[in-house]
C-alpha positions in Angstrom: -27.7 2.6 -21.1 -28.6 5.1 -18.7 -28.1 5.3 -15.2 -31.5 4.3 -14.0 -31.4 1.4 -16.2 -28.1 0.0 -14.9 -29.5 0.6 -11.6 -32.8 -1.6 -12.1 -30.4 -4.4 -13.6 -28.0 -4.2 -10.8 -31.1 -4.6 -8.4 -32.8 -7.5 -10.1 -29.1 -9.4 -10.0 -29.1 -8.6 -6.2 -32.6 -9.9 -5.7 -31.8 -13.0 -7.9 -28.7 -14.0 -6.1 -30.8 -13.5 -2.6 -33.4 -15.8 -3.9 -31.0 -18.2 -4.9 -28.9 -17.9 -1.5 -32.0 -18.6 0.4 -33.0 -21.5 -1.9 -29.9 -23.1 -1.6 -29.9 -22.4 2.3 -33.1 -24.3 2.4 -31.9 -27.4 0.3 -28.9 -27.6 2.5 -31.3 -27.3 5.6 -33.2 -30.4 4.2 -29.9 -32.2 3.8 -29.7 -31.9 -0.1 -26.1 -31.8 -1.5 -27.0 -29.6 -4.5 -27.5 -26.8 -2.1 -24.0 -27.0 -1.5 -23.1 -27.5 -5.0 -25.5 -24.8 -6.4 -24.1 -22.5 -3.7 -20.8 -23.0 -4.8 -21.3 -22.4 -8.4 -23.2 -19.4 -7.6 -20.2 -17.8 -5.6 -18.0 -18.8 -8.1 -20.0 -17.1 -10.9 -20.5 -13.8 -8.6 -16.8 -13.8 -8.1 -15.7 -14.1 -11.6 -18.4 -11.4 -12.7 -17.1 -9.1 -10.0 -13.6 -9.6 -10.6 -14.0 -8.9 -14.3 -16.1 -5.8 -14.0 -13.5 -4.6 -11.4 -10.9 -5.2 -13.8 -12.8 -3.6 -17.2 -13.2 -0.7 -14.9 -9.8 -0.2 -13.5 -8.5 -0.5 -17.3 -10.9 2.2 -18.5 -9.7 4.3 -15.8 -5.8 3.7 -16.2 -3.6 7.0 -16.4 0.1 7.4 -16.5 0.6 7.6 -12.5 -1.3 4.0 -12.4 0.9 2.7 -15.0 3.9 4.0 -13.2 2.8 2.2 -10.0 1.7 -1.0 -12.0 5.2 -1.1 -13.5 7.0 -0.4 -10.1 5.4 -3.5 -8.8 6.2 -5.7 -11.5 9.7 -4.8 -11.4 10.0 -5.2 -7.4 8.3 -8.7 -8.0 11.0 -9.5 -10.7 13.9 -8.5 -8.4 12.0 -10.3 -5.1 11.9 -13.3 -7.5 15.4 -13.2 -8.6 16.7 -13.0 -4.9 14.4 -15.9 -3.7 16.0 -19.2 -2.5 14.2 -22.3 -4.0 15.5 -24.6 -1.5 12.8 -27.3 0.0 13.2 -29.8 2.7 11.2 -33.3 1.8 8.9 -32.9 4.9 7.6 -29.6 3.6 5.8 -31.4 0.8 6.1 -28.6 -1.9 8.4 -28.0 -5.1 11.0 -25.8 -6.0 9.0 -23.3 -8.0 6.6 -23.1 -5.0 9.3 -22.5 -2.4 10.6 -19.6 -5.0 7.4 -18.0 -5.2 7.0 -18.4 -1.5 10.2 -16.7 -1.0 9.3 -14.1 -3.6 6.2 -13.3 -1.9 7.9 -12.6 1.5 10.7 -10.5 -0.2 8.4 -8.5 -1.8 6.4 -8.1 1.5 9.5 -6.8 3.2 10.5 -4.5 0.5 7.0 -3.2 0.5 7.2 -2.6 4.4 10.5 -0.8 4.0 9.5 1.3 1.5 6.2 2.2 3.4 8.2 2.9 6.6 10.6 5.1 4.9 7.7 6.9 3.1 6.2 7.6 6.7 9.8 8.7 7.9 10.4 11.2 5.1 6.7 12.6 5.3 7.1 13.2 9.0 10.6 14.6 8.9 9.5 16.7 6.0 6.5 18.1 7.8 8.5 18.9 10.8 10.5 21.2 8.8 7.6 23.1 7.4 
């Protein structure tokens, strides 16, 4: 498939989605529930297709540095999950596993922020001595 034909397919898909959006808007305007359901299904399908294509093109373009970054992220997530506390209170209405994942996310955020601030400081200090 050449560049022109892929542009044509993308343009056709774009106009088809726009027409479906207009159709579902009109159905919603006239108080038809099918407009909401149809709009949601089009959104779900577009999201899955977009995420799938992004994932496919990301995997095609993987190199050694990207794999190291993904591996480092997975290691940091594992460390955050191991350090997370799974305690819950009854009024929270969540399970212990959910609490542990929330704690892991907060821990990963803190580790990432410390790493980013450290990188900024190291970069600025090294630039001062150049």
